[in-house]
C-alpha positions, 0 to 999 in steps of 0.5 A: 341163544348166544352169549353175545359180545356185542356193542351195547351202543348209545352216546357215551356223553355224561348224563344225570342218573337219579330218581327221575330216571326210573321208569315203571312199565305198566300193562303191555308196555313191557312187551312193546318196549322189548318184544324180542323178549317175548316172542320172535320178531322175524315175523308174526308167526309166533304171536299167531301160534300163541292163539293156535296153542290156545285152541290146541290146549283145549282139544288137549283138555278133551274139549273141541273136535276142530281147529280152523285157521284163515289167512285173510286177503288183508293180512290178518289171521283168524283161529276158531275152535269149538272148546269151551269158550273163554269166560265172559264174567267179571273176575272176582278180584280184577272186577273186569270181564275175564276175556279182557283180562286174558288179552291185556294183562300179562301172567294172567290166564287159566294154566297156572292152576296145576292142582287136582281139578285144574281147568289145564292139567297139561297145557303148553301155555304156562308163563301166562304171556301168551295171547297178551303178547299176541294183542300187545304187538297187533295194531287190531285183534277181534275176539268172539266167543260162543258160550252159555247160548250167547255170542259175545264180541270184544275188539282191541287196538294196539293192545287197548280196548276199543270195542268193550266186551258186548253181546251180539246175539243168541246161539244154540247152546251146543255151540261153544268155542272161540274165534280170535282175528289178528292184525300184526303190527308190522312195525314190531317185525322184521317182516310182516309176511307169515311164512305159509310153509312154517304155518302149515307144518305147525298146524300139521303137527297139531293134527299129528298130536291131537289124533282124531282132531280136524285141522284146516288152513283156508287161503281167503285169496285163492279159496284153498283149503287144507284139511289134517286129520291123522288116524295113526298119529305119530306113526303115520306121520313119521312114515310119511315123513321118511317115505321109502327110506330102508328101515333097519328094523320095524318102527317102534311105537310106544306110550306110557303115562303116570298112574294115580299112585306113582311115586315119582311123577304126577298123574298123567305125565309121560310120553308118546314116541314113535322111533325108526332106525333107517340105513341111509338118508336124512333122519327126521326128529320132531319133539313136543311138550303138551303140544308145543313144538321144541325144535332145540330139543331139551331134556325130554329128548335127552330122556328119549336118547337115554332110554334107547341106548340103555335098552340097546346096550343091555340087550347087546351086553346080555348076548355078547354082541359088543366086540372087545375094545369097542365102547358103545355110546348113546350117539352110536344108538342115536345116530340113525334114529328118526323120531317124533316125540310127544311128552306130557309134563305137568310143569314144564320149564322152557328155555325162554318164553318162545319155548324152543328148548325144554329145561325140566330136569325131571323130564330126562328121568320121566321119558328115559325110564319109560322108553327104556322098559318098553323097548327092552320088551320089544327087543327081547321079544324079537331077537333077530331084529334086536341083534340087527339094531345092536349090530348097526349101533356097534358099527357106528361105534367102530366107525367113530373109533376109526376116525379118532385114531385118524385124527390122532395120527395126524397130530403126529407125535410132536405134542407139547407136554400137557399142563400138570393140573389139567385133568385130561379126558380119556376120549381123543375124539375131538368132535365130542370132547370139551374142556372146563376152565374152572375158577379155582382149585376148590371148584376144580376138585368138585368138577373133576369128581362130578365130570364124565371122565370119557369126555370132559376134562378140567383145567383149574385156574388160579385167581383172575387171569391177566387182562390180555387185551393190550398184551403183545402175542409173543409176551402171552406165555410169560403168564402161567394161566394163559400159557396152560390154557393154550397148551391144553387146547392145542391151538397157538395165540393168533390174530384175527386175520391170521391163517390158523391151523386148528387141526391141533385142537384137542377139544370141541368145546371149550367151556368157561365155568366160574361162580355165578357172582360178580368175581365169577362174571369178572373172570369170565370177562377176562377169559372172553377178552383173551379169546376174542383178542388172541384166539378169535378163530375159536370164537368164529368157529363156535368152540367157546362156551360159557357154562351157566351155573345156578345161583340159588337152590330151592328145597320144595317139600313133598305135595301129596304124591308128588315127592320132595324136589330140588329146583335150581335158579340161574339168577334172582329173576328166575328165583321170583318166577319159580316162587311164583309159580310154587304159590300158583301150584298151591305150595304153602308159601314160605314151606320151601327154603332157598339156598344161595351158593357162594361159589362152585366150590360150595357145590358137590360133585352131584349137583355141579354135574346135574346143573352145569356139566351134564349135557342133557340138563346143563345151560352152555351158551355159545359165544358169538359176536352177535349182530353188531359184528367183530368191529363194533365188538372190538370197539367195545373191548377197547373202551372196556379193557384198554388201559387209557380208556378210563374216561370213556369207561366213566362216561359209559358207566354213568350212561349205562349204570342204570342197566347193571344188575348189581350183586353185592 
């Protein structure tokens, strides 16, 4: 997800904004209004995956032995499982059949109850908007349930019930499960065609992760049926994917889950992994959380990387293998590693509803600790293979150091004197270094203490940066803050069409770090204005980022064997969602305390590192011009930042004022 400098669009004419302007969206209406907030809209694949994930969750919970998917000739898709079947009785509070509520109400489902005895202790579906989104974005959806010796059916059109729940006959008591058939509404998607290759990959992954479960896909048009059932699970899948690639050491597989007496994690939390290091060729990397694919990685992958690195480094140091002057880094160990990782997390926090990335901070410690202990045992049991693996990582470190020296040599000796307030990093490898442009000396002090000084630099800024939208390039350096930024990053100001030399760029990531309040947002906009107007090549090449510190911290008391914990929330919306989830998890209402950060300077160095600077747990958003393009973005900046555009700004604010999230 990119920080989008796009044109907000719309007519700039004045409109009346009053009580009648406020509209309350009910039922599934929010999904149809903004489908992109709830699912991917390139194709209907994701709304079908929501149904598949529900079937997989049944198997993960220990019920069901097969998942059958059919691509019908009319463009619809059906998903059938032999789980317990969706309950068909009346909900005690909502006074409607449960199966109807599941498909028509956001935030309704059986996956919120994470207490002992909950029907889904571990599930991928978490936010409770899964199949209700599928229904909202389908022109028709049919549900068949087999349960308690009866068959039940229910049908929807455009999210509304058109065939109420009714019993259609009797079936043997041992026949249980559900079948959901979906006709996606093409008006909500760029293409109505579901990519078969991606669907195949998703189904095969379920078969890999659910060892012993039979998964099938039938193409009704051709009559072809494909089956997947992996007896060897992750190991067999990874070896098949790598083919004949030369392995540096034998495949490393392990699994570990927390027991009932674990003091740090809930019973059942843990991971199963298969890792292999190859000499050359492409690496294969796939990760999952509760069977949900996480193509953008996240904290569970960070834990795997940290665990592998810690074990290999510990072995290399114990045996004196690291040459003098060589510093081993996690990427050196991880560079040639292929893996399949399946984590089980009781209460996973994903980035967005489409769940591409895991954000749960505890997952780093969870996966990293288990992997480190397991790999250390393997390395010390097979010293010859372990030495070979350590030497491979050392060679990667030496190659990285040679590359960094070549880059430094090319820069020459004519480097400008760096700003005195810049706290630079130790590394000169600009493929991994980053600088944080921090609001104020107080926040700068916390950032300096909390950073990783090996690759992170900090440049504190005093006050608000000049609005540089209409400032001539040759007059920019009259402003001390802008001068220091340009000298620190090693790139001269330039225009959009100018030939630009980026060979002097000192940092791979330039991160804007400001408070999570209105003043912080103002500073953020002024810096984005500077980069878009006078350093556009840095945005075009993906070097500018916005760090997103949290605004709130929740201190949650201990629950049974689960220790007290701190939960950080980006904004009010996330705070509300976390509190709702705590209530659903059985935490006594108001037993937790909420703290609001007035600014980054209030955060300790440890808090700032954990929430905003640690690459494994932070939220760092790349800045792009988005779908609107450079020209539309430039028009928007003209209107917002131009000195002579106050009339347009006023009209725009009157037009868009109701969209603002005011934080006073």
